[in-house]
C-alpha positions as a printed Julia matrix, in Angstrom:
369×3 Matrix{Float64}:
   0.23  -12.37  -22.32
  -3.36  -11.14  -22.2
  -4.11   -7.56  -23.17
  -7.02   -5.16  -23.14
  -9.37   -4.37  -20.23
  -9.52   -7.4   -17.93
 -10.14   -8.48  -14.35
  -8.22  -11.23  -12.6
 -10.74  -13.28  -10.6
  -9.58  -16.07   -8.27
 -11.3   -19.44   -7.92
  -8.72  -20.79   -5.47
  -6.89  -19.47   -2.42
  -3.38  -20.05   -1.13
   0.23  -19.07   -1.77
   1.41  -18.27   -5.3
   5.15  -18.93   -5.02
   7.15  -17.9    -8.07
   9.91  -20.42   -8.78
  11.04  -18.56  -11.9
  11.57  -14.81  -11.93
   8.26  -13.19  -10.93
   6.25  -11.87  -13.88
   6.14   -8.15  -14.62
   2.78   -6.49  -15.26
   3.22   -4.48  -18.45
  -0.16   -4.61  -20.18
  -2.52   -1.84  -19.01
  -6.18   -1.91  -17.97
  -5.87   -4.68  -15.41
  -7.7    -5.17  -12.11
  -6.37   -7.85   -9.77
  -9.35   -8.58   -7.52
  -8.02  -10.6    -4.61
 -11.35  -10.2    -2.83
 -12.83  -12.78   -5.22
 -10.66  -15.59   -3.79
 -12.39  -18.12   -1.53
 -11.23  -19.03    1.95
  -8.19  -17.16    3.24
  -7.31  -15.29    0.06
  -4.11  -14.95   -1.99
  -0.5   -14.5    -0.9
   2.44  -13.86   -3.25
   5.95  -15.09   -2.45
   9.03  -16.39   -4.27
  11.31  -19.42   -3.94
  14.57  -17.57   -3.25
  17.8   -18.02   -5.2
  18.67  -15.86   -8.23
  14.97  -15.56   -9.14
  13.99  -14.49   -5.63
  12.92  -10.98   -6.57
  10.1    -8.51   -5.95
   6.86  -10.55   -6.2
   4.68   -7.71   -7.58
   6.16   -5.42  -10.26
   4.28   -2.94  -12.47
   6.43   -1.52  -15.24
   5.72    0.96  -18.06
   1.98    0.49  -17.78
  -1.16    2.35  -16.75
  -4.69    1.91  -15.4
  -3.9    -0.87  -12.92
  -5.82   -1.72   -9.74
  -4.53   -4.25   -7.19
  -6.73   -5.13   -4.22
  -6.73   -7.64   -1.36
  -3.43   -9.36   -2.12
  -0.71  -10.2     0.42
   2.99  -10.07   -0.43
   5.06  -12.13    2.01
   8.57  -13.06    0.74
   9.42  -15.54    3.48
  12.57  -16.84    1.73
  15.56  -14.62    0.97
  16.74  -14.25   -2.61
  20.31  -13.58   -3.7
  19.97   -9.83   -4.33
  18.62   -7.68   -1.51
  18.26   -4.59   -3.75
  15.79   -6.53   -5.92
  13.58   -7.63   -3.06
  10.92   -5.0    -2.59
   7.41   -6.08   -1.77
   5.89   -4.0    -4.6
   7.65   -1.92   -7.26
   5.86    0.57   -9.53
   8.04    1.87  -12.36
   7.24    4.35  -15.16
   3.52    3.82  -14.7
   0.43    5.97  -14.26
  -3.09    5.73  -12.9
  -2.23    2.92  -10.49
  -4.19    2.04   -7.36
  -2.71   -0.25   -4.71
  -5.51   -0.75   -2.22
  -6.05   -3.11    0.7
  -2.79   -4.98    0.21
  -0.53   -6.33    2.94
   3.24   -6.54    2.58
   5.9    -7.81    4.99
   9.51   -9.02    5.09
  10.92   -7.07    2.16
  14.69   -6.6     2.29
  14.39   -3.34    0.35
  11.25   -1.16    0.51
   7.91   -2.77    1.2
   6.56   -0.54   -1.58
   8.68    1.47   -3.99
   7.87    3.98   -6.72
  10.67    4.2    -9.27
  11.34    6.59  -12.19
   8.46    8.55  -13.76
   5.18    7.53  -12.21
   2.06    9.66  -11.98
  -1.37    9.45  -10.42
  -0.47    6.75   -7.91
  -2.76    5.96   -5.01
  -1.54    3.7    -2.22
  -4.36    3.22    0.23
  -5.86    1.15    3.05
  -2.84   -1.14    3.25
  -0.47   -2.6     5.83
   3.28   -2.31    5.25
   5.11   -3.88    8.17
   8.14   -5.77    9.38
  10.78   -4.81    6.85
  13.95   -6.85    7.26
  16.87   -5.11    9.03
  19.23   -3.5     8.33
  17.2    -2.08    5.41
  13.76   -2.06    7.03
  11.82    0.54    5.03
   8.11    1.15    4.67
   7.52    3.18    1.51
   9.82    4.96   -0.93
   7.19    6.93   -2.8
   9.58    8.1    -5.54
  13.05    7.11   -6.65
  14.97    8.9    -9.41
  12.0    10.82  -10.87
  12.67   13.26  -13.71
   9.21   14.83  -13.93
   6.52   15.99  -11.55
   4.22   13.39  -10.06
   0.89   13.14   -8.25
   1.02   10.58   -5.44
  -1.44    9.82   -2.64
  -0.6     7.74    0.45
  -3.87    7.38    2.35
  -5.18    5.25    5.2
  -2.19    2.92    5.56
  -0.31    1.35    8.46
   3.5     1.48    8.5
   4.71   -0.57   11.47
   8.08   -1.88   12.63
  10.11   -0.19    9.88
  13.18    1.85   10.83
  12.47    4.72    8.45
  10.83    5.81    5.15
   7.45    5.94    6.82
   7.1     7.14    4.05
   9.98    8.74    2.09
   9.02   11.58   -0.29
  11.54   13.05   -2.74
   9.85   14.71   -5.7
  10.43   17.44   -8.28
   8.78   20.82   -7.85
   5.19   21.15   -9.1
   4.48   17.63   -7.89
   1.44   17.02   -5.67
   2.12   14.63   -2.81
  -0.33   13.88    0.0
   0.14   11.71    3.1
  -3.28   11.55    4.72
  -4.87    9.62    7.6
  -2.14    7.03    8.08
  -0.88    5.31   11.23
   2.91    5.16   11.69
   4.25    2.96   14.48
   7.71    2.14   15.83
   9.97    4.09   13.51
  13.59    3.98   14.57
  15.74    6.62   12.89
  12.91    8.56   11.23
   9.26    8.28   10.43
   8.3    10.58    7.5
  11.16   11.94    5.38
  10.77   14.92    3.06
  13.76   15.35    0.75
  14.98   18.13   -1.53
  17.5    16.48   -3.87
  14.91   16.26   -6.67
  14.0    19.93   -6.41
  12.1    20.37   -3.15
   9.11   18.15   -2.41
   5.67   19.83   -2.13
   3.75   17.71    0.37
   0.62   17.78    2.53
   0.8    15.7     5.72
  -2.68   15.62    7.2
  -4.48   13.64    9.88
  -1.74   11.11   10.61
  -0.85    9.39   13.88
   2.81    8.9    14.83
   3.46    6.45   17.66
   6.7     5.54   19.41
   7.45    1.84   19.82
  10.19   -0.18   21.44
  12.71    0.76   18.73
  11.86    4.48   18.83
  14.27    6.59   20.86
  14.83   10.19   21.89
  16.67   11.08   18.64
  14.09    9.56   16.31
  12.45   12.24   14.14
   8.75   12.13   13.33
   8.75   14.49   10.31
  12.2    15.16    8.9
  13.27   17.54    6.14
  16.52   16.2     4.67
  18.49   18.77    2.68
  21.29   16.54    1.41
  22.2    17.77   -2.11
  19.22   20.13   -1.98
  18.01   21.65   -5.26
  15.3    23.77   -3.64
  13.35   24.05   -0.43
  10.53   21.63    0.29
   7.02   22.9     0.97
   5.46   21.1     3.94
   1.84   21.61    4.95
   0.82   20.05    8.28
  -2.67   19.76    9.7
  -4.28   17.68   12.46
  -1.4    15.24   13.02
  -0.79   13.76   16.47
   2.29   12.27   18.11
   2.63    9.79   20.96
   5.92    9.13   22.71
   9.28   10.68   23.49
  10.95   11.5    20.19
  11.54   14.61   18.07
   8.1    15.14   16.59
   9.11   17.79   14.04
  12.7    18.31   12.94
  14.13   21.86   12.81
  14.52   21.84    9.02
  10.91   20.78    8.67
   9.82   23.72   10.81
  11.6    26.09    8.43
   9.85   24.5     5.42
   6.32   24.77    6.82
   3.63   26.35    4.66
   0.33   27.78    5.96
  -1.5    26.35    2.95
  -1.43   23.07    1.07
   0.73   23.15   -2.08
  -2.06   21.28   -3.9
  -5.73   20.63   -3.24
  -6.22   17.33   -1.42
  -7.87   14.57   -3.44
  -9.85   13.31   -0.41
 -11.7    14.89    2.47
  -9.56   13.86    5.47
 -11.06   12.18    8.48
 -10.44   13.8    11.85
  -7.24   12.22   13.18
  -8.82   10.23   16.03
 -11.51    8.84   13.76
  -8.89    8.06   11.11
  -6.8     6.08   13.62
  -9.76    3.88   14.54
 -10.77    3.4    10.92
  -7.27    2.46    9.75
  -6.78   -0.13   12.48
 -10.18   -1.61   11.69
  -9.98   -1.61    7.9
  -6.42   -1.58    6.53
  -4.78   -4.54    4.82
  -5.93   -7.46    2.69
  -9.12   -9.17    3.76
  -9.76  -11.57    5.31
  -6.95  -10.63    7.69
  -4.38  -13.32    8.42
  -2.56  -13.87   11.7
   0.31  -11.58   10.66
  -1.9    -8.56   10.03
  -3.86   -9.23   13.2
  -0.63   -9.29   15.17
   0.62   -6.07   13.57
  -2.62   -4.29   14.46
  -2.42   -5.62   18.02
   1.18   -4.38   18.25
   0.03   -0.89   17.28
  -2.81   -0.94   19.78
  -0.67   -2.34   22.6
   2.55   -0.44   21.75
   4.27   -3.83   21.59
   6.51   -5.78   19.2
   9.93   -4.96   17.75
  11.58   -4.44   14.38
  12.73   -7.77   12.98
  11.13   -9.79   15.75
   8.5   -11.8    13.89
   9.43  -15.19   12.42
   9.04  -15.31    8.64
   6.37  -18.0     8.37
   3.34  -17.63    6.12
   0.26  -18.72    8.07
  -1.82  -21.58    6.77
  -4.41  -20.28    4.32
  -7.91  -21.77    4.42
  -9.04  -23.09    1.07
 -12.79  -22.53    1.04
 -15.2   -23.04   -1.85
 -15.49  -20.59   -4.74
 -18.82  -18.88   -5.16
 -21.02  -20.29   -7.95
 -20.54  -18.51  -11.29
 -22.57  -20.26  -13.99
 -21.83  -17.78  -16.77
 -18.18  -17.24  -15.76
 -18.51  -13.47  -15.67
 -16.7   -13.2   -12.34
 -19.81  -12.56  -10.23
 -21.56  -14.73   -7.67
 -24.79  -16.14   -9.12
 -26.76  -15.48   -5.94
 -25.57  -11.87   -5.84
 -26.55  -11.42   -9.48
 -30.1   -12.5    -8.73
 -30.46  -10.03   -5.88
 -28.83   -7.21   -7.89
 -31.0    -7.62  -10.97
 -28.25   -9.13  -13.13
 -28.59  -12.42  -15.03
 -26.56  -15.38  -13.69
 -26.96  -17.15  -17.06
 -25.54  -14.28  -19.15
 -22.12  -12.63  -19.12
 -23.29   -9.17  -18.12
 -20.29   -8.04  -16.07
 -20.05   -4.68  -17.82
 -23.75   -3.95  -18.02
 -25.49   -1.69  -15.52
 -28.52   -3.72  -14.53
 -29.84   -1.3   -11.92
 -29.1     1.85  -13.91
 -27.05    3.56  -11.22
 -24.09    4.34  -13.45
 -21.81    1.57  -12.09
 -21.02   -1.65  -13.94
 -22.33   -4.85  -12.4
 -18.86   -6.29  -11.8
 -17.65   -3.14  -10.07
 -20.63   -3.27   -7.76
 -20.02   -6.95   -7.06
 -16.37   -6.38   -6.17
 -17.38   -3.66   -3.71
 -20.0    -5.99   -2.23
 -17.48   -8.81   -1.96
 -15.04   -6.53   -0.15
 -17.65   -5.56    2.43
 -18.63   -9.21    2.83
 -15.05  -10.22    3.67
 -14.61   -7.42    6.21
 -17.9    -8.09    8.03
């Protein structure tokens, strides 16, 4: 297994289907740059059976970035509890950004044990498999305080945990500028069994769908086995549809101020809604993500309704990379880098950002244009 600072660059596109048990990312300082793939990008899945487990697992590691990857387990394994889309366990300084996950039989994304400094952003988590159709369990069985950000995501067609927050006191949890569609029992859940979650819920849009009903709760404060009252700060959220927008326990836990300073400057909720629908998920978008976004816009679709078929992924040609430094030769010429020299970590234009980091940002914008 490779170690040290490294970037995973893709020269092919398609489905990576794990026939053995999916690998676990343990070595730190890794960036998985799905935006470098040609054609239709990269999708992770498994082959079912006893090895049909969570396709993307980060465990006891730190300083990991994952971008522009799809996780689509289209075949059931033999153990539902081991079939998340993404699991992050005992890890810190992790960014999950512009990913797309569907069809998990447990959570689409799950934080487990003692994580810290997690950012889950600009992603689409949709179509969990009933009867355990869950968007995001931000923390499970933590024993220490955590800092977790859930920003700019779509949760669609998941019965509850949109998202679920259950953290020790002195944690800093923020749920900012997301779009939540078609929750069934609950949308956002704030628990107290780990000590009383401190959370800021800012600039989010909650939308009823065909599975939402009059008893569905938009923001719920669950006090089962409570060890202390949650602190809930709400600002600039909006609700569409006939459901209980704010549960009575949540009203009692409201705070006039945020328990922690926000790490981002929130967009106004209407602007955030438009931006999330336009930008979230792995790029280029596949037919599944396009359909999810259209469901949100049209208030259509149902939980469990979509057939589990991974769309055909266009192959495409990789960009030329003479010096194998991960960057497109033509981009290097325009950016002042040298396509004949491995200068990925140099700063050719002197702006304080490494060449490769600038290229990855450029590549992301290119895919979304």
